[in-house]
C-alpha positions, 0 to 999 in steps of 0.5 A: 584276510583280504590280500592287500596289493595292487593288481593294476600296478603289477599288471602295468609294470609288466605291460611296460616292459614288453612295451618299451625293454629299456624299462629293464634296467630301471626295475631290475632291482625289483625280484620276482618276490615282490610280486603277489601273483603268482603268475606275475613272479613267472612272467619277472623270472622270465625277463630276468633270465630274457635279459641275461641271456642278453635276448629281447624282451618283447611278446614272441620271446616272452611266450616262447620261453615259457612255452619252453619251461611248460608254462604259457598256458599258467599265465593266461597264454599269449592273450594275457600278453596281449591285454596286459599290453592294451590296457597299459596307458603308457610305459613312462610311470614304469619307476611308479608302478615299481615303488607301488608293487615294492611298497605292497610287498614291505607291507606284508599284509601286515595291517593288523594285529597278527592275534586278528587274522584268525578267530579271537575272543573278547581276552585279546580285544581287552588287551588291544588297542585302537587309534581314534577315527581321524577326520578331515573336517573335525566332526564331520568328515572321517578320512578314508573313503567317503561317498557324497550322494543326493539327487541331481542339481543339489549342487553337490559340486560345490561342497567339494570344490568349498572342501578343496578350495578350503584344503588347498588353502593354508588357513582354510575353513569348511563349515566352520570347521579349521581344516589341515591344509594338504593338496588336493587331486580333483576328478573333475569329469563331469566340467570344463575347465571354463566353467570350473573357473567361474566357479573357482572365482567367486568362491576365492574373490577372483584370486585363482592362485591355490597351487596345490588344488589339481584339476583333470578332466579326463580319468581312466575307469576304475578296474581299467587302471584310474585306481592306480593312476590315482596311485602313481599321482600320490606319489608324484605329490605326497602331499595331496590329502584329499582326491574328489572323484566327480562323479562315479559313474564317469569313471565305472564301465556300465550302470552303477550296480551292487558289484561296485562295492569291490569299486570302493574297495579299492579305493580303500586299499588305497586310502589305507595305504596313504595315511591323513589320505580322504577319498570323496566320492560323488554319486548321484542319486541315492538308491544305491547309499545303503549298498555302500554302506558297509565298504566306505567310511561315511555317507554324506547325504545332501539334499537341495534344501541345503539338509546334510547328514553324515553316517559311517560305521564308527561315526556318530550321525549327524544332521547338519542344515546349510544355507548356499550363499549364491554370491559367492556360490559356497555352503555355510553351517547354518544350523544343527541338530543335536542327535546322537552327536557326543558333547565333543563333537557338538560343542564345536559346532555350537561354537562356530554357529554361535561366533559367525557374524552371517548366521547372526545376519540369519537368524535375524532376518528370520526373526524380522521376517517371522515378525512382519509376517505375523503382524500382517496376519494380526491386521488382517491385511489384504482381507482375504488372509493371504500377504503379498511376499515380495511387498513384505521381502521389498520392506525387508530388503533395505536391511537384509541382503536377498541371500539374508531374505531367502533363507528366512523364507526357506525357514519359515516354510518349515512352519505347519501353519505357515503355507506359501502359494504363487508367491503368496503367505497363508494360514493354514 
């Protein structure tokens, strides 16, 4: 079974003492047994012995102590001590690192019943009980690690911002669903503060007053201390229920590859250690999404036409049709397909669709557009079986908004009998 501990936390805590020896007085209540790796236990013991002898704690004295006790090679030599120092961003988080090490040690890896740590039979399963899947967005996005993929310019970041704002609000909604309030850490690594403000303002009617929604534009890579920084933030702001990483390419080194499942493993450990947390990772492109299917709790695929598919290990597959409201820069639920949904998941979606005034307007616009088009073809207007879309939509603009008309146009383009070319409708 995979050991449950935070290697970056252990390394950063040990490095903090080497960089700032005064840190020792803050963490001396720990014992070597709190560390999972043996070499880290040996290093901590060396610190304690040097402190007891009133000797300074630094790279030189620690290396000499380990050499004297024939442990220097076992811990990785002076090169490992140097690596610890070079990988540390700051020693000011030492207390936070210590809490992470302490928490994992106290958990002791007992995340599952003892019987499931080895080989077990169906008899064991028959007597076992497991919690139901918990959701960040009821029936749509589960808690845990979620991967959001899609082509570039498919407005994935807008979807993430919509969710972040909904969760940071007192009574927020996302895609017609009520979401439980919680604080949010949004790693907007591809955006600037200017862009974040320009996007959030229309979503919030210019009232940018959500203190629980926090942004960062620079972050250490995952595997290079980034996951540890997330842990520290979660302890500083324990009410955080959503972490958005936008995007994956910005928190890793090199090109994306199949080996990156380890990054999701690390994120999974964090989510598991913080019940109620969802980590939403944005990835541009869908090429490797199947590779990560086994290490994430759900995969969301957003297409440019607004089709959103949801799949996961323990959830039913779901297909939603969304429409992007250009005025408030918000994705909104337009329709859904039943697929393999069970009634419990489908009914809330059906209710939210039928009770939404905006979706009623969208259907009315669709019917009006289709009716006008049908009548125009019946009259044989233009003499060439081609209908000017601009002229027809100008007539509709007296009753419907541009967003409603555009949505109706997109729906009509799905018809196998209709074709839109150079802003002229024709029959196939």
